[in-house]
N, C-alpha and C positions, 0 to 999 in steps of 0.2 A: 416247305418250300424255301424258306428265304435261308438256311443253313445250305441245301442243297448250293442257288443260286453262287453261293460265298464261296462254295468249298470248289464250285468251277471259276469262277474271277482268281480264285488263288491258283489255279490249276492252270491258267490261261498266262497269268504273272508268269509263273512260272517256267514254261513251254517259249515265250516272250525272252523269256530276262538269260534265260541258259546257255543262248550260242554267245550272248554278251559277256557274262562271267569267264567261260570258257577261254575266252579268243583275247582274255588278258590275263594269263600266265605270263609267268616272268623268264626274260629271255637269260637261256646260257650260255655258257662259252660255246658251247657243241656249236650253237646254232650260230654263234654271230660268225667263229669262221668256218661254216660250209661253204665251198662255194670255188672261185679260180681266182688266185690272187698276182700279179706279176710283179717282179723286181722292179723299183723306181731307181736306177742306177745314180741317177743324177741327186738323191736324198741320202743315201747308203753313203757309208763309211769300211771301209774293208783296210784293217792291219794286221798284217804287212801287205796286202795283198796278191796277185794282182784282182781285179772284180773278175765275179764271171762276164762272160760275153751276154746273157740273160739266163732268167729262173724261173719259172712256172711250179709251183705252188698247189696242190687239188687237194680239197678236203672235201671228201663224203659218205654218207651213211651207207652203210653197207650190212647184210645180215648179223656178220657176229660185233659189229661196231663202227665206228667213226673210223677211217680209211685217209691215209693221209698220202700223197706222189710228191715229188720235186724232180725236175725235168731240168735239167742245170746244161749249157754250152757256156765251160772252158774255157780261158784265153790261149791255151796251148790246141784248142782245135777237139781235144777230148767231148765227149758229150756222158754224163750222169742220168740215170732212171731210176731213181731210192726210194723202195715201198716199205711202210707201216701203219701198225696200227695207233692208231692216233686217243683213246680211250687214258681215260686217267688211273691212276694209283698201282698202276700192277706193271711189269716191266716188259716189253715185247720186242721181237725179232725185227730188226733192218737188214732188207736186203738192195742190192743194189750198189753198196760201195765199201772198197776194201779195210777205210777208215773207222767205222764202227757197226759194231753189231747188235745194238740195244737200245730199245730209247726208254725211258720212264717218266710221266707228264705228273705234275702234278695241279691243282688248280689255286688259284691265290681267291681270285673273285670271278663274275661274268667276264672280264674284260683280260684275265691275267693267267699266264700258266709257266709253271716252272720246267726246264726239263734237264735231264740227264743222259747224255752219250757216253756208252761202253764200250769196251771193245776187248772181250775172253774178262769180261768179270773187270774190269780196270776202266775207273773214268778219262774218259778220251776229252770231253768239255762238259759244260754247260752252257742252259742259255734261257731267256726269258721272254717272252709270247707277250703283246700286248696291244689290243686288238680295240682302236680310238671309238669314242660315244659313236659315231655316227653308224660303225660297220666296215667302215670305207679303206681304212689305212690298220695295216697291220704291221708291227715292227718286233724284228726278233734281234736280240743282242745276244752274241753269243759270246766265249770266255774258255779258250785252250790254254791250259800252260803248259803242259809237258807231252809232246818234247819242245817245243816251239811257243813264247806269245805267242797268241790269236786274240783281237780283239775285232767284232764286226759287228755294227749295228746296221742294220739291213731291213728295209723299208718298200712293203710292197702294197700294192694297190689293190682294191677289191676289183674284177671286171665283168663278174657274172658270180 
């Protein structure tokens, strides 16, 4: 009887503690970046410019992985709607822009990822995405050297 009581007590503790242990899984970069991000033009720097009028980035989980969309209004009145798969360690096609047609992401840590954007197999530019410790700010540093030098540091705020 005593063995049965002890077994029941252990089973009860395991059942009660299980949700607590499962809830303490580590946060991944995917989890941190999921949501809607709006550009903070006052905190961002565009060289040579001009900056966009507005930009919203949305990351969401789809059946085939994480998807990213960029909705951008440019200073000359044009609008872009760029779509891509945002998973790590494979090159994925990009649609909605003529500037580049593929992107490959590499995870650095839970808050940081690098990417290479390419067009027809040739590097178009590189970027580093860093999400703040509180998960509310994302900074993307973009660099392009050919055909002209571009150095942008763009800050986004999570809106949902």
